[in-house]
C-alpha positions, 0 to 999 in steps of 0.5 A, spaced: 754 802 612 759 806 608 761 804 601 768 806 598 770 806 591 776 806 587 776 812 582 782 810 579 780 805 576 775 806 571 770 801 573 771 803 580 770 810 578 764 808 574 761 805 580 763 810 585 760 815 580 753 812 580 753 810 587 755 817 590 750 820 585 744 816 587 746 817 595 746 825 595 739 824 591 737 820 597 739 827 601 746 823 604 753 826 604 759 823 601 767 824 601 770 827 593 777 829 591 778 836 589 784 840 586 786 841 593 784 836 599 779 832 600 771 834 601 766 832 603 759 835 601 751 834 598 746 837 594 746 844 596 739 845 595 738 840 601 738 844 608 738 837 611 743 834 608 747 841 609 746 840 616 748 833 616 755 836 612 756 841 618 755 836 624 759 831 621 765 836 622 762 838 629 762 845 625 756 850 626 751 854 622 756 859 623 761 857 618 757 855 612 760 851 606 762 853 600 758 851 594 762 847 588 760 848 581 761 845 574 763 851 570 764 858 571 757 860 568 753 857 573 756 863 578 752 867 573 746 863 575 747 863 583 750 870 585 745 877 584 751 880 581 758 878 579 763 885 579 768 885 573 774 884 578 771 878 580 769 875 572 776 877 571 778 872 577 774 867 575 776 867 568 783 867 570 783 862 575 777 857 574 778 851 575 782 851 580 784 853 587 779 859 588 773 861 591 770 867 590 764 870 595 759 874 591 752 876 594 747 870 592 740 871 588 735 872 594 731 867 590 734 861 591 731 855 596 737 853 599 740 853 607 747 854 607 747 857 614 748 863 616 751 866 609 749 874 611 746 873 603 752 870 600 754 864 597 762 862 596 763 859 589 768 855 587 770 850 580 775 845 582 780 842 577 778 835 578 775 830 574 772 826 578 769 833 581 767 835 575 763 830 573 759 829 579 757 837 579 756 836 571 751 830 574 749 833 580 749 840 580 751 845 586 754 841 592 755 844 599 762 842 599 767 842 605 774 840 607 773 833 610 775 833 616 773 834 623 774 841 626 780 843 629 784 837 625 788 838 619 785 836 613 784 830 609 789 829 603 787 822 601 781 818 604 783 814 608 784 819 612 777 823 611 774 816 612 778 816 619 775 823 621 768 823 619 767 815 618 760 812 617 757 819 618 758 819 610 755 814 605 759 813 599 767 816 599 771 816 592 778 815 593 782 819 587 788 817 590 792 822 594 791 829 593 797 833 590 796 839 594 796 840 601 793 847 602 785 849 602 783 854 596 785 861 597 778 865 599 776 873 596 771 876 598 767 879 591 761 883 594 764 890 595 767 895 590 774 892 591 777 884 591 778 883 598 783 876 601 780 872 607 784 866 606 790 865 602 791 858 600 794 854 595 793 860 590 799 866 592 796 873 593 801 875 587 798 871 582 791 874 584 795 881 584 797 880 577 790 878 574 787 884 576 793 888 575 792 885 567 789 890 562 782 888 560 781 883 554 774 884 549 770 878 551 766 875 544 759 873 544 761 866 544 765 867 551 761 872 556 764 874 563 766 868 567 764 863 562 768 856 560 769 854 554 
């Protein structure tokens, strides 16, 4: 039986966070709010749970889920290399609706699907998601809908589509953004936008065209304060 928690209420949020964390550690999947649409996810390092996320959506291994992380600094531990243009975008738009594709560390023990050695990373600008990520660590999270259906903007929409395949539903209220994140491939010499979403191409172009700023030792490239 799925559990549902009202995270707009302090007591419900505390109970929901505890329940969601316990479910993830048991290898189950949950639905959580993000700054874009609702997401369904699990521990990124639990291959069986990742497979359950894909199955709940009716999606195959050829469409691996992105990984949500708590801070930009985490990206440097998951990626084999972070080019300067990726650092620029991460510094400008994280937390926020930008997903960056990088080459993954080959030593990581995870199976997200057929990624061709890459990983799609994002730091969401949502306090509920960030609190959970701070507790759990990297989570494989994709939009909380069945494949082909519109992305869920409310918990009711997510629950109607995913039902009992999800152990815990965290209700953060209606989504204020109806577009998914913008995806930029940073694995090559130049960044390539693969999907336009909540972040406009003009914003990306402006960030990349701006003069680079010197980094202080307290704030290395890709770090957040």
